[in-house]
N, C-alpha and C positions, 0 to 999 in steps of 0.2 A: 527568449530566454536563452541564456548563455547554455552550453553543453554542460551536462552533469556528469563527472568523472567519478566512476565508482569502482572501488576494489572489493573483491569477493574472497573473504576468508572463511574457508569452508573445507573440512577434511574428507567430505565425501565427494569424489569427482563426479558423480552422475548429477548430485545436486548443483554443483557449481556449474556444470553445463546447462541445466535447466534454467538456474538463476540467470545466467548469461543470455539465453534464449529470450526470457521475458523482458529482461532489461533492454536489450538492442532491439526488440520489436517496437519500442516506445521512441518516437522521435524526440531527440534533445538528451538521451542518456546513452552513455557509452562505458563499457568496461575496460578499465586500463590496466588492470592487473589481477592475479589470482594469488592465493596463498592457502597451504593446507596445514600450517602449523605457526606458532608464535614467531619462530625465527625468520620464517618464510614471509610473514605479514611485515615485520620490523625491516626486513630487507627491502621489501618493495616500497614501504613508506620512506625510508631513508634515501632510496635511489631516486625518488621522484621529488620534484619541488612541491612543498606543500600546497601551493595554490592548485597544482594539477589534480589532486585528490580532494575531492568534495565530500566524499561519503565512503564508509566501509560497512559492507554487510558483514557482521562478525559473529560466527557461531562461536560463542564465549568458550566452548568445551575445548577448543584448540589451544587455549591458554593454561591448561592443567587444572590441577586441584586449587591453586590458588588464583583463578580466573579473575575473581572481583579486584584482587589487588593489581594484579597483571594489567587488567584493563585500566584502571586509575593511572598506572604508570605510563601506559601508551597515550592516554588522553593527555597527560601533562607533557609529554614529549612532542605531541602533535596536536596544540590545542585549537587549531584552525581547521581540523579535520573532523568531520561529524560521523556518528557510528549508529547503525540500527543493529540491536543486539538480538540475536537469535538463540534461543536456549530452551532446553527442556526443564530447567530448575523453575519451580513454581513457588518457592518459599517467600514469603513477604520481605525477609532480610535480603535474599539474593536480588530481588526486583529492585528493592530500595536502593541498595549499593549501586546497582548499574545505572538507575535514574539520576541518583546523587552524583555520579561520576561523569554525568554529561551525556547519557545515551539519548539519542533524538527520538528513539522508540524501541519498544521491548516486545518481541514477538515469542510466544510460548510454543515451542515444537510439540507435536505437529501442528501447523497452521494452514490455513487455506490461502491458495495462491492469491485470491482476491485481497487478502489482508496485507500480504506482502507488496502487492502492486499499489495498494491505497498508501502505504507507509512511504513507498518511493516516490508517488505522485505528490504526497503531501510535502515531502522534502523538496521537491522541484518547485513547487509553488511557494513555499517558505524561503527558498533561496531567491527567487525571483522578486518577490516583494520586499524582502529585507535589503537587498543590493540596489534595488532601482528606486527606493525611497528617497525622496528629495526634501520634502516638506516635514514638519513636525508630526509626531504621530498622534492620532486621536484614538481614544480608548476603544471604540467600537471597531476600528481597524486593526488595532493591535490584538483584541480578542479574537478577530477572524484570523489573523496571522497564527496565532497559537493554537488554533483549533477549538476554542471554547464555544464558538457560536453553534456549531451543530450539537454539542452535548448539552447545553444549558438553553437552547432554543425552543422550537416547537417540537412536541412530543410526537409519538408514532401517530401515523395516520392523518397528521396536520401538515398540510403543504407550507413549507417555509416561503419566504417572500422571494418572489421571482420564479415560482413554480405554480402550475395549474392543477388543481384538484382533478379536473376532468381528465387530463393527459395521464396522471397517475393511476386513475381508476381504469382508464382504456387499456393501460399497459398491464395492469394486474389481471384483467379479463382475457388479454391477449395470451400472456403466459399460462393462464389456467387451461385454455382451450389448446394450447400447443402441445402436440405429442412429444416434442423434443425441446432441448434448450435452443434459444435463437440468437442471434448476433445483434447488435445495436443497428447495424444496416438494415437488416431484415425487418426489425421492429419499426423503424422509422419509415420504411417502405409500406408497410402495412396500415401504419396511422396517419401517413401523409405528412411527417415532419422529417426534418434533417437527421442524419445519422449522429450528427454532434449532439442534436438536442435530445435525441432518443437516449444516447448514452448518458447524457447529463442526468435524465430522470430515472434511468436504470440504476445508476450508481446511488442516487438519493435513496431509492427502495432498498438496494443492497446495505446501505448504512443503517436503515430502519429495521433491518432484519427480515424484510418481506420477501427479498429476492436473493438468491445465491448466483455467484459467477464461477466460472471455471475457464482455464486456459486448455484449448484443444491443440496439442502440438502436432506438427506434420514434419515429414523428412524435407519438405521444401517450403520456402516462404515463412512468413511470420506466422506466430501462434494466433489462434483466433480466440477472441474472448466471448463466450456464450453465457446467456442468463436463463435462469428457470424459477419458478415459485418455489420458496422454501417449503420443505416437507410439511411441517406443523401448519403453514398457512394452507396448503392443499388439502390437508386432513380437515382443516376447518371450513373450507369451502364446500368440501364433499359432504360433510355432516349437515351443513346448512341447506344444500341441495336435496338431501335424503329427506329431512324434515318438511321441506316445501313439497 
């Protein structure tokens, strides 16, 4: 997959630093610029070739009171650049305007790190499939590209095609018994499967709301992604055990 170039447009310097760490911890993604206000964002985008900037993480608040209109104007000037909007605005109209203006995703602040990571990963997969496609599209492939498969496919607790119920159940048991959040590498070692497979299953459980993830930042090295059972699931498991 070609490198995904990302510009971070965020007024909070600490958040910008955290976003950068998270992005550059993942192979295939790099931060090519940052901006703290609208003028800075326009300067960065105009200075770079449009093909050099795939994605902008945009805190829409930096665009001022007329953020929705400013966003539409920026989208019109840079139609080949995609945006993930970060906003504390929850009103239906605000969300609708952003989506209709072409936002790839919309994250309501404050959001979990896992949600931002999923958005960025989804964008990378979207780009790879869109750019590398040579033959005509089939509807099921297009649905998968646009993210509909997970939404309208199997419900909670049912393993989608390509996943084994047994591994999912063993992972839930492992997380329930763990005294602390664990990494995909640790889970894979304990279950006798690869780190990649463990991560794929853990991310499925996270998508289904069974598991939550967090990034553990360190002064050196890449942030570590750790997984734990959602609190509601833990309470449910505990109540079930008490009844037994």
